[in-house]
C-alpha positions as semicolon CSV with decimal commas, in nm:
position;residue;x (nm);y (nm);z (nm)
1;X;-0,153;1,002;0,162
2;X;-0,330;1,060;-0,165
3;X;-0,001;1,065;-0,360
4;X;0,037;0,785;-0,611
5;X;0,408;0,850;-0,666
6;X;0,606;0,858;-0,341
7;X;0,979;0,909;-0,306
8;X;1,137;0,744;-0,002
9;X;1,434;0,953;0,099
10;X;1,662;1,066;0,380
11;X;1,935;1,318;0,434
12;X;2,199;1,060;0,521
13;X;2,269;0,700;0,439
14;X;2,224;0,408;0,674
15;X;1,890;0,512;0,827
16;X;1,689;0,226;0,675
17;X;1,551;0,392;0,362
18;X;1,579;0,089;0,132
19;X;1,436;-0,141;0,399
20;X;1,147;0,102;0,441
21;X;1,081;0,106;0,065
22;X;1,079;-0,274;0,042
23;X;0,856;-0,323;0,345
24;X;0,601;-0,052;0,272
25;X;0,585;-0,163;-0,091
26;X;0,523;-0,523;0,015
27;X;0,269;-0,412;0,277
28;X;0,071;-0,202;0,028
29;X;0,066;-0,499;-0,211
30;X;-0,057;-0,725;0,071
31;X;-0,334;-0,471;0,129
32;X;-0,451;-0,503;-0,231
33;X;-0,265;-0,236;-0,429
34;X;-0,063;-0,299;-0,743
35;X;0,276;-0,156;-0,645
36;X;0,600;-0,083;-0,828
37;X;0,915;-0,011;-0,629
38;X;1,198;0,157;-0,819
39;X;1,564;0,160;-0,715
40;X;1,722;0,489;-0,827
41;X;2,048;0,433;-0,640
42;X;2,239;0,374;-0,962
43;X;2,587;0,229;-0,909
44;X;2,503;0,056;-0,580
45;X;2,167;-0,122;-0,623
46;X;2,051;-0,270;-0,294
47;X;1,673;-0,286;-0,319
48;X;1,682;-0,611;-0,519
49;X;1,897;-0,774;-0,247
50;X;1,671;-0,659;0,037
51;X;1,374;-0,803;-0,153
52;X;1,554;-1,127;-0,240
53;X;1,520;-1,069;-0,615
54;X;1,885;-1,011;-0,713
55;X;1,915;-1,340;-0,905
56;X;1,627;-1,245;-1,133
57;X;1,764;-0,912;-1,257
58;X;1,813;-0,914;-1,636
59;X;1,740;-0,555;-1,738
60;X;1,746;-0,244;-1,521
61;X;1,625;0,115;-1,499
62;X;1,906;0,255;-1,716
63;X;1,832;-0,005;-1,986
64;X;1,474;0,124;-1,997
65;X;1,587;0,487;-1,999
66;X;1,820;0,418;-2,293
67;X;1,561;0,217;-2,487
68;X;1,751;-0,113;-2,467
69;X;1,442;-0,295;-2,343
70;X;1,073;-0,238;-2,283
71;X;0,955;-0,130;-1,940
72;X;0,763;-0,454;-1,899
73;X;1,083;-0,654;-1,962
74;X;1,271;-0,484;-1,680
75;X;0,994;-0,520;-1,419
76;X;1,043;-0,816;-1,185
77;X;0,731;-0,963;-1,027
78;X;0,766;-1,077;-0,667
79;X;0,631;-1,431;-0,655
80;X;0,554;-1,414;-0,281
81;X;0,328;-1,107;-0,292
82;X;0,070;-1,063;-0,563
83;X;0,093;-0,732;-0,749
84;X;0,438;-0,633;-0,617
85;X;0,700;-0,547;-0,881
86;X;1,059;-0,420;-0,875
87;X;1,238;-0,200;-1,128
88;X;1,606;-0,242;-1,030
89;X;1,891;0,005;-1,062
90;X;2,207;-0,048;-1,264
91;X;2,528;-0,150;-1,089
92;X;2,757;-0,057;-1,377
93;X;2,656;0,303;-1,445
94;X;2,656;0,623;-1,241
95;X;2,376;0,858;-1,143
96;X;2,452;1,094;-1,432
97;X;2,299;0,831;-1,663
98;X;1,954;0,925;-1,533
99;X;1,755;1,194;-1,713
100;X;1,486;1,336;-1,482
101;X;1,243;1,406;-1,765
102;X;1,275;1,058;-1,913
103;X;1,240;0,911;-1,564
104;X;0,919;1,108;-1,513
105;X;0,785;0,954;-1,833
106;X;0,869;0,602;-1,711
107;X;0,676;0,666;-1,390
108;X;0,385;0,798;-1,596
109;X;0,388;0,477;-1,802
110;X;0,377;0,267;-1,485
111;X;0,061;0,445;-1,372
112;X;-0,118;0,498;-1,701
113;X;-0,004;0,207;-1,921
114;X;0,089;-0,066;-1,674
115;X;-0,197;0,004;-1,433
116;X;-0,005;0,046;-1,108
117;X;-0,188;0,197;-0,812
118;X;0,125;0,321;-0,639
119;X;0,490;0,380;-0,725
120;X;0,755;0,395;-0,451
121;X;1,093;0,540;-0,547
122;X;1,397;0,445;-0,339
123;X;1,615;0,755;-0,355
124;X;1,991;0,758;-0,304
125;X;2,109;0,935;0,010
126;X;2,228;1,292;-0,015
127;X;2,109;1,591;-0,215
128;X;2,291;1,554;-0,545
129;X;2,163;1,459;-0,893
130;X;2,039;1,115;-0,788
131;X;1,805;1,266;-0,530
132;X;1,680;1,528;-0,774
133;X;1,600;1,261;-1,034
134;X;1,424;1,041;-0,777
135;X;1,214;1,332;-0,653
136;X;1,131;1,469;-0,999
137;X;0,804;1,272;-1,051
138;X;0,709;1,257;-0,683
139;X;0,374;1,379;-0,554
140;X;0,454;1,275;-0,197
141;X;0,754;1,181;0,014
142;X;0,838;0,957;0,305
143;X;1,140;1,099;0,486
144;X;1,309;0,822;0,685
145;X;1,473;0,951;0,999
146;X;1,645;0,794;1,298
147;X;1,593;0,961;1,637
148;X;1,944;1,105;1,650
149;X;2,075;1,458;1,601
150;X;2,264;1,409;1,271
151;X;1,977;1,222;1,104
152;X;1,720;1,484;1,209
153;X;1,940;1,771;1,093
154;X;1,988;1,610;0,751
155;X;1,615;1,532;0,728
156;X;1,540;1,900;0,784
157;X;1,753;1,986;0,479
158;X;1,579;1,722;0,265
159;X;1,234;1,846;0,369
160;X;1,328;2,196;0,256
161;X;1,437;2,066;-0,084
162;X;1,119;1,862;-0,124
163;X;0,906;2,165;-0,042
164;X;1,104;2,370;-0,296
165;X;1,018;2,106;-0,558
166;X;0,651;2,145;-0,461
167;X;0,612;1,791;-0,329
168;X;0,266;1,821;-0,175
169;X;0,256;1,549;0,089
170;X;0,557;1,491;0,314
171;X;0,552;1,254;0,611
172;X;0,813;1,109;0,846
173;X;0,890;0,744;0,901
174;X;1,072;0,733;1,235
175;X;1,293;0,426;1,221
176;X;1,486;0,236;1,490
177;X;1,310;0,395;1,784
178;X;1,399;0,256;2,127
179;X;1,114;0,329;2,368
180;X;1,323;0,284;2,684
181;X;1,578;0,538;2,563
182;X;1,300;0,781;2,474
183;X;1,147;0,737;2,820
184;X;1,482;0,802;2,988
185;X;1,543;1,117;2,782
186;X;1,841;0,975;2,593
187;X;1,671;0,957;2,252
188;X;1,455;1,201;2,061
189;X;1,083;1,128;2,083
190;X;0,812;1,161;1,821
191;X;0,707;1,493;1,975
192;X;1,067;1,620;1,963
193;X;1,101;1,542;1,593
194;X;0,764;1,696;1,512
195;X;0,869;2,015;1,686
196;X;1,209;2,024;1,514
197;X;1,098;1,930;1,163
198;X;0,737;2,047;1,150
199;X;0,635;1,730;0,964
200;X;0,397;1,470;1,101
201;X;0,504;1,106;1,125
202;X;0,306;0,841;0,944
203;X;0,510;0,549;1,077
204;X;0,706;0,467;1,391
205;X;0,925;0,158;1,360
206;X;1,099;0,017;1,670
207;X;1,454;-0,113;1,676
208;X;1,423;-0,482;1,592
209;X;1,691;-0,746;1,532
210;X;1,439;-0,922;1,307
211;X;1,504;-0,658;1,041
212;X;1,866;-0,768;1,008
213;X;1,755;-1,128;0,968
214;X;1,490;-1,041;0,708
215;X;1,739;-0,832;0,510
216;X;1,999;-1,107;0,510
217;X;1,752;-1,366;0,380
218;X;1,593;-1,126;0,129
219;X;1,243;-1,132;0,270
220;X;1,060;-0,812;0,373
221;X;0,975;-0,816;0,744
222;X;0,604;-0,759;0,670
223;X;0,592;-1,115;0,535
224;X;0,688;-1,253;0,875
225;X;0,602;-1,182;1,236
226;X;0,825;-0,914;1,385
227;X;0,756;-0,591;1,570
228;X;0,912;-0,389;1,290
229;X;0,715;-0,579;1,027
230;X;0,390;-0,497;1,206
231;X;0,496;-0,132;1,231
232;X;0,561;-0,116;0,855
233;X;0,224;-0,280;0,788
234;X;0,055;-0,022;1,013
235;X;0,236;0,253;0,821
236;X;0,102;0,120;0,491
237;X;-0,249;0,110;0,637
238;X;-0,217;0,477;0,737
239;X;-0,096;0,557;0,384
240;X;-0,422;0,407;0,259
241;X;-0,622;0,629;0,495
242;X;-0,694;0,389;0,781
243;X;-0,701;0,524;1,136
244;X;-0,434;0,307;1,296
245;X;-0,321;0,404;1,648
246;X;0,045;0,458;1,724
247;X;0,221;0,273;2,005
248;X;0,202;0,460;2,334
249;X;0,544;0,574;2,449
250;X;0,629;0,751;2,771
251;X;0,791;1,081;2,683
252;X;1,059;1,268;2,871
253;X;1,091;1,642;2,816
254;X;1,456;1,661;2,915
255;X;1,613;1,582;2,580
256;X;1,440;1,866;2,397
257;X;1,566;2,111;2,660
258;X;1,919;1,977;2,603
259;X;1,872;2,019;2,225
260;X;1,777;2,386;2,269
261;X;2,078;2,456;2,487
262;X;2,321;2,286;2,250
263;X;2,184;2,400;1,915
264;X;1,994;2,718;1,989
265;X;1,652;2,582;1,896
266;X;1,344;2,793;1,960
């Protein structure tokens, strides 16, 4: 992806969007980019916890938007990964506190004044004002989707909204894939989701208990040695233009036939 500003989004909550933001941000920084990750989920604020930086939050995104501090004061540098920074959300405000135009200017400052190579925006789930603000400055999008019917249906809606906002580059990150279930026809495959959504995947992340452990200890999985961590690192390498092969999975055509019968797909 050529996009410098990428919104990480999904139609529904609980698909691993914040984990994806933290891990791809850390992976891009490991690969030499100066990266800012921004939590736009105002009122909840989870990205700082996933990254293990919650104890270092002093100022937040809303403080910057309202001029209570400088942008540089609110940015938190990750001491484990050179050139990785977090701009946290506020826990005490709601999403209406965000002005899309002012937010676009903050993202511009990160690129032009602070010298960041890439900005990843962790969008709140759903399609309300928080999503619209998160997507406002985006040039590209990573749509995180689980291989299940409800997640894919909601992702289809999000993709339509992103296209309406003229987001140029949209790619899927297929999260929590279970190869054995795909092979048996009990889980949607990569090919199924491509046919349903019409968007190519840039990352395929297997189900991995190591993600739960890394989240609980506040350390992105790409900093350790897990299957999911390697998959996120491979995704970041593809974002940078490297030709990284995907894992080979045996596909079963039965599930897509069931989908057509149940939902009237073409």
